[in-house]
TITI-761816 format. One record per atom (N, C-alpha, C, O): x, y, z. Coordinates in steps of 0.2 Angstrom, whole numbers, plus 5000, padded with zeros to 4 digits. Example, Ala and Ser with C-alpha at 12.3 -4.5 7.8 and 13.67 -1.06 7.14 Angstrom:
# TITI-761816
506649725039506249785039506649845039507149835042506449895035506849955036506450005039506750065040
***
This chain:
# TITI-761816
500449945000500050005000500550075000500450124997501050065004501550125004501850134997502050184996501950084993502250104986501750124982501850164977501150104983500550124978500450204980500450244976500450224987500350294987500950334985500850394983501550314986502150344983502150364976502350414974501950304973501950304966501350364963501550404959500750364966500350414965500550484966500450524962500850494972501150554974501650584969501650644968502050544967502550554962502350574955502550624952501850544953501650554947501050594945501050624940500550604950500050654950500250724951500650744955500050764945500250834945499550874945499050844944499650944945499050984946498650984940498050984940499050974934498750984927498550914925498150904920498850854928498750784926498650754932498950704933498150764937498050724942497750654941497450634936497850604946497750544947497150544952497050574957496650494949495950494955495950414956496050374952495850404963495750334965494950334965494650364969494750294961493950274961493850204964494150164961493350194969493150124971492750094966492350124963492950034965492550004959492049944962491949894959491949944969491549894971490849894968490549834967490549954966489949954963490049994957490250054957489849964951489949994945489650074945489950124943488950074947488650134946488950184950489050244948489250174956489650214960490250244957490350304957490650194953491250224951491050264944491250314943490550244940490350274935490050344937490150394932489850364942489550414945490150464946490150524944490550434949491250474952491550494945491750554945491650454941492050474935491650524931491950564928491050514930490650574927490750634930490850694928490650634937490750694940491450734939491550794937491950684939492650714938492650744931492950804930492450704926492350734919492050804919492350844916491350794922491150864921491350924924491350984921491750914930492050964934492750984929492951044930493050944926493650964923493450994916493851044914492950974913492751004906492451074908492551124904492151084913491751154915492451194917492351254916492851164920493451214922493851234916494251284916493751204911494151234903493951294902494351334899493251314903492951374900493051374893493351414890492751314890492751324882492251364879491651364881492451394874492051444870492051424862492551394860491551434859491451424853491951484849492051544851492351464844492651524840492251574838491651564836492551634838492151694835492351704828492951724826491851694823492051694816492051764813491651804815492551794809492451854806491851864801491651804800491651914798491151924794491251884788490851864785491951884785492151854779492051774780491751744776492351744786492151674787491451664787491251614784491051704790490351694790490051684783489651644782490351734780490051744772490151674768489751644765490851654769491051584766490651524769490551474765490551524775490151474777489451474775489151424774489251524774488551534771488551504764488151464763488951524758489051514753489151444753488751404749489651404757489651334756489051304758488851254755488651324763488051294765487551294759487251244758487451354756487051364750487151304744486751274742487951304743488151254738487951194740487551154736488051164746487751094749487051084747486851034745486651144749485951124749485651124742485151094741486051144737485851144730486051074728485751054723486451034730486650974728486050914729486250854727
***
C-alpha cells in the first residue's frame, strides 16, 4: 500500500491528476468518473470560436452550395 501511495504522489500533478475510484459497485464508480469529467470539462471554460464576417460569408456560401446538391 505504501508503494502504491508513493507512486501516485510522485506521478500525479495539478494539470494531470490521478483519481482513485472505488470499483466495488459499477454505478458508484461511473457516477464518480462522470462527476470528475463534468468538473474538469467545466473548468476548461470552452467557447465556440468567433468567426469574422468573411468566414461567416464563406460558410453561408458553402451551405447554399451543399443545399443545391
